[in-house]
C-alpha positions in Angstrom: 158.8 -60.6 -43.4 162.3 -61.5 -44.8 163.9 -59.6 -47.7 166.8 -61.2 -49.4 169.3 -58.6 -50.8 171.6 -59.2 -53.8 175.2 -59.3 -52.8 176.1 -57.0 -55.7 173.5 -54.4 -54.5 174.9 -50.8 -54.0 175.2 -49.9 -50.4 173.2 -46.7 -50.9 170.3 -48.6 -52.4 170.1 -50.9 -49.4 170.3 -48.0 -47.0 167.5 -46.2 -48.9 165.3 -49.4 -48.8 165.9 -49.8 -45.0 165.0 -46.1 -44.4 161.8 -46.5 -46.5 160.7 -49.6 -44.6 161.3 -48.0 -41.2 159.0 -45.1 -42.3 156.2 -47.7 -42.2 156.9 -48.4 -38.5 158.6 -51.8 -38.8 161.9 -52.7 -37.2 164.6 -53.8 -39.7 167.5 -56.0 -38.8 170.3 -56.2 -41.5 172.1 -59.5 -41.5 175.2 -59.7 -43.7 176.1 -63.1 -45.3 178.7 -64.5 -47.6 176.5 -64.9 -50.7 173.7 -62.5 -49.9 172.3 -60.2 -47.2 169.0 -60.5 -45.4 166.7 -57.9 -44.0 164.5 -59.2 -41.2 161.3 -57.1 -40.6 159.4 -57.2 -37.3 156.1 -55.3 -36.7 152.9 -54.7 -38.7 153.9 -55.7 -42.2 150.3 -55.9 -43.5 150.6 -52.5 -45.2 153.8 -53.4 -47.1 153.5 -54.3 -50.7 155.7 -57.2 -51.7 155.6 -56.2 -55.4 156.7 -52.7 -54.7 159.6 -54.0 -52.6 160.6 -56.5 -55.4 160.8 -53.5 -57.8 163.9 -52.3 -55.9 167.0 -53.3 -57.9 168.7 -54.4 -54.6 166.1 -57.0 -53.8 166.3 -60.7 -54.8 163.3 -62.1 -53.0 160.6 -61.3 -50.5 159.0 -63.8 -48.1 156.1 -63.1 -45.9 156.2 -65.0 -42.6 152.9 -64.0 -41.2 149.6 -63.8 -43.0 148.7 -60.3 -44.4 145.4 -60.3 -42.5 145.5 -59.2 -38.9 142.0 -58.6 -37.6 140.7 -61.9 -38.9 143.8 -63.8 -37.8 143.5 -66.3 -35.0 147.1 -65.5 -34.0 145.9 -62.2 -32.6 142.4 -63.4 -31.5 142.8 -66.9 -30.2 139.2 -67.4 -29.0 136.3 -68.1 -31.5 134.2 -65.1 -32.4 130.5 -65.5 -31.8 128.4 -63.2 -33.9 125.0 -62.1 -32.7 122.3 -62.1 -35.4 119.2 -60.6 -33.7 119.7 -62.8 -30.7 120.9 -65.9 -32.6 124.5 -66.7 -31.8 126.7 -67.9 -34.7 130.1 -69.5 -34.0 131.7 -71.0 -30.9 132.0 -74.7 -30.1 128.5 -75.7 -29.2 125.5 -74.5 -31.3 125.1 -75.0 -35.0 122.6 -72.8 -36.9 120.5 -73.7 -39.8 119.1 -71.1 -42.2 116.4 -72.0 -44.7 114.3 -70.3 -47.4 113.9 -69.8 -51.1 116.4 -68.5 -53.6 113.9 -65.7 -54.5 111.1 -64.0 -52.6 108.1 -64.4 -54.9 105.5 -62.6 -52.8 104.3 -62.2 -49.2 102.1 -65.4 -49.1 104.9 -67.6 -50.5 107.7 -66.3 -48.2 105.5 -66.5 -45.1 104.4 -70.0 -45.9 108.0 -71.2 -46.4 109.1 -69.3 -43.3 106.6 -71.1 -41.2 107.7 -74.5 -42.7 111.4 -74.0 -42.1 110.9 -72.8 -38.6 108.8 -75.8 -37.8 111.6 -78.0 -39.2 114.2 -76.4 -37.0 115.7 -73.4 -38.9 116.5 -70.4 -36.8 116.8 -67.9 -39.6 115.0 -67.2 -42.9 116.9 -66.6 -46.2 115.3 -65.0 -49.2 116.6 -63.1 -52.2 115.0 -59.7 -53.0 117.8 -58.4 -55.2 119.0 -61.2 -57.5 122.4 -61.1 -59.4 121.7 -63.3 -62.4 124.0 -64.4 -65.2 121.4 -63.4 -67.8 120.1 -59.8 -67.9 116.7 -61.3 -69.0 116.4 -63.6 -65.9 114.2 -62.6 -62.9 116.1 -59.9 -61.0 114.0 -60.1 -57.8 111.2 -58.1 -56.3 113.7 -55.7 -54.7 112.2 -53.4 -52.0 108.9 -55.2 -52.2 110.7 -58.5 -51.6 112.5 -57.0 -48.5 109.2 -55.9 -47.1 107.7 -59.4 -47.7 110.6 -60.8 -45.7 109.9 -58.3 -42.9 106.3 -59.6 -42.9 107.5 -63.2 -42.7 109.8 -62.2 -39.7 106.8 -60.5 -38.0 104.7 -63.7 -38.3 107.4 -66.2 -37.4 110.1 -64.4 -35.4 112.8 -65.6 -37.7 115.7 -63.2 -38.4 116.1 -62.6 -42.1 119.1 -63.0 -44.4 119.2 -61.4 -47.8 121.8 -60.4 -50.4 123.0 -56.8 -50.8 124.3 -55.9 -54.3 125.2 -52.2 -54.1 126.1 -49.6 -51.6 123.1 -47.4 -52.4 120.9 -50.0 -50.7 122.9 -50.2 -47.4 120.5 -47.9 -45.6 117.5 -50.1 -46.6 119.3 -53.3 -45.5 120.5 -51.7 -42.3 116.9 -50.9 -41.4 115.2 -54.2 -42.4 117.7 -57.1 -42.7 119.2 -58.9 -39.8 122.1 -60.6 -41.6 123.4 -58.9 -44.8 124.7 -61.4 -47.4 127.5 -60.4 -49.8 127.4 -62.8 -52.7 130.2 -64.5 -54.5 130.3 -62.0 -57.4 130.8 -59.1 -54.9 133.4 -60.7 -52.7 136.1 -58.4 -54.1 133.9 -55.3 -54.5 136.2 -53.5 -52.2 134.3 -50.2 -52.1 131.2 -52.1 -51.1 133.1 -54.0 -48.4 134.5 -50.8 -47.0 131.0 -49.3 -46.9 129.8 -52.2 -44.9 132.4 -51.4 -42.3 130.3 -48.3 -41.4 127.4 -50.5 -40.2 127.5 -52.9 -37.3 125.0 -55.3 -38.9 126.4 -58.8 -39.2 127.7 -59.7 -42.7 127.6 -63.1 -44.3 130.5 -63.0 -46.8 130.4 -65.7 -49.5 133.6 -67.0 -51.2 134.1 -65.9 -54.8 133.6 -68.2 -57.7 137.4 -68.7 -58.2 139.0 -67.1 -55.2 141.7 -68.4 -52.9 141.1 -68.8 -49.2 143.5 -66.0 -48.5 141.7 -63.6 -50.9 138.4 -64.5 -49.2 139.8 -63.8 -45.7 141.3 -60.5 -47.0 137.8 -59.5 -48.1 136.6 -60.1 -44.6 139.6 -58.0 -43.4 138.3 -55.1 -45.6 135.0 -55.1 -43.7 136.7 -55.5 -40.3 139.4 -52.9 -41.0 136.6 -50.4 -41.9 135.1 -50.8 -38.4 132.7 -53.8 -38.5 134.0 -56.9 -36.8 130.7 -58.9 -37.3 131.7 -61.1 -40.2 130.6 -64.7 -40.9 132.2 -66.6 -43.8 130.2 -68.7 -46.2 131.6 -71.4 -48.5 129.3 -71.9 -51.5 131.5 -73.9 -53.8 134.1 -72.8 -56.3 134.3 -73.0 -60.1 136.4 -76.0 -61.4 136.5 -78.1 -64.5 133.9 -80.5 -63.0 130.5 -80.5 -64.7 128.5 -83.0 -62.5 127.8 -80.3 -60.0 127.1 -76.6 -60.3 130.3 -75.8 -58.4 132.8 -77.8 -56.4 132.2 -77.7 -52.6 135.5 -77.2 -50.9 134.9 -78.7 -47.4 138.6 -78.5 -46.6 138.1 -74.8 -46.0 136.3 -75.5 -42.7 139.4 -76.8 -40.7 141.6 -74.3 -42.6 139.4 -71.3 -41.6 139.1 -72.6 -38.1 142.9 -72.9 -37.9 143.8 -69.5 -39.4 140.9 -67.3 -38.3 138.5 -66.9 -35.4 135.5 -66.2 -37.7 132.5 -68.5 -37.9 132.0 -70.4 -41.2 128.7 -71.5 -42.7 128.3 -73.9 -45.7 125.9 -73.4 -48.6 125.4 -76.9 -50.1 122.6 -75.7 -52.4 124.6 -73.3 -54.6 127.6 -75.6 -54.3 126.0 -78.7 -55.8 123.2 -77.1 -57.8 121.2 -80.2 -57.4 118.7 -81.0 -54.5 119.7 -84.7 -54.6 123.2 -83.9 -53.2 122.3 -81.3 -50.7 121.7 -83.7 -47.8 125.0 -85.6 -48.2 127.0 -82.3 -48.3 125.2 -80.9 -45.4 125.9 -83.9 -43.2 129.6 -83.8 -44.3 129.8 -80.1 -43.5 128.5 -80.6 -40.0 131.0 -83.5 -39.5 133.8 -81.3 -40.7 133.1 -78.6 -38.1 130.9 -76.0 -39.9 129.1 -73.5 -37.6 126.0 -73.6 -39.8 124.2 -74.3 -43.0 122.2 -72.1 -45.4 119.9 -74.2 -47.5 117.4 -73.3 -50.2 113.8 -74.5 -49.5 110.8 -74.0 -51.7 107.3 -75.4 -51.4 107.0 -75.9 -55.2 110.5 -76.1 -56.7 109.2 -77.1 -60.1 107.7 -73.6 -60.5 110.3 -71.6 -58.6 111.3 -68.3 -60.2 115.0 -69.2 -59.7 117.1 -72.2 -58.7 114.3 -74.6 -58.2 116.5 -77.5 -59.1 118.7 -77.1 -56.0 115.8 -76.4 -53.6 114.5 -78.9 -51.1 110.8 -79.2 -50.4 109.8 -78.5 -46.7 109.4 -82.2 -45.8 112.8 -83.1 -47.2 114.3 -80.1 -45.4 112.8 -81.3 -42.1 114.3 -84.8 -42.5 117.6 -83.3 -43.3 117.6 -81.2 -40.2 116.9 -84.3 -38.1 119.8 -86.1 -39.6 122.1 -83.1 -39.1 121.1 -83.1 -35.4 122.4 -86.7 -35.2 125.7 -85.8 -36.8 126.0 -82.7 -34.5 125.5 -84.9 -31.5 128.3 -87.2 -32.6 130.8 -84.3 -32.9 129.8 -82.9 -29.5 127.6 -80.0 -30.7 123.9 -79.1 -30.8 121.6 -78.1 -33.6 
């Protein structure tokens, strides 16, 4: 971090600032120039608040050289992290994972049937929403614990690890017991108390990007989980809110190489929520694989026309199977397997 000091700043204010910074364990070098002075900070500056430093009357500007996240930073962890989800490895340079299943669990018979179909098509994990965050309070909110137990039954019959969304910290014990990969949805990406609570479990976390959050904010949310003690974080891009109306959200595929460059964490793409339209899911899935994604999470329903939520963005099992085959071809081209 570099702090530019006003030339007119009182000497005692500068000395006080240096002393305060050194209390945080950083080494401060004071360079005196003709028009202004500079303080060069070396050490762990993640805990330093730029705005608080800027409030000092002696300070002209603050520039952070390194990213504020440390545990997620590739600089301090050069090799790719590979996250184990009930024996399924996510991340690394070889295997790409595909997760399939409905937006909402609608009953044991439905979720078991879809689980069998997605497994036959090549999926290695089953997704399903038991607790549903909905824009309208009148929309279907999920089967909740019953839905979780239906997922457990589907896992028993197919062997597929299950992925489901956690909405509140009071359900962590339930999810820790039953769910293999705990999803944190876009609306909870900056629910920092929930993120800190997830640091107390070692269950893998699938952290979705917020509706209008920057990449750095997203990584910092992962840092919250990791700093609290759980290193098992997988990032998930599901599209961001823009002015465009042709799709539900705007899928930002540029995050894949950026995340790979700046962090060591795996990244999965959700083309279903990103586009909001089943017709575009295939194209975005293929593009994501070509761009280097470590996996896909795709909504699949055996009767989308009658789905209790998000039927318009769900693929039927036969379309999903064809999509997986095409993804295998793209994976082969980029030197990976699916």
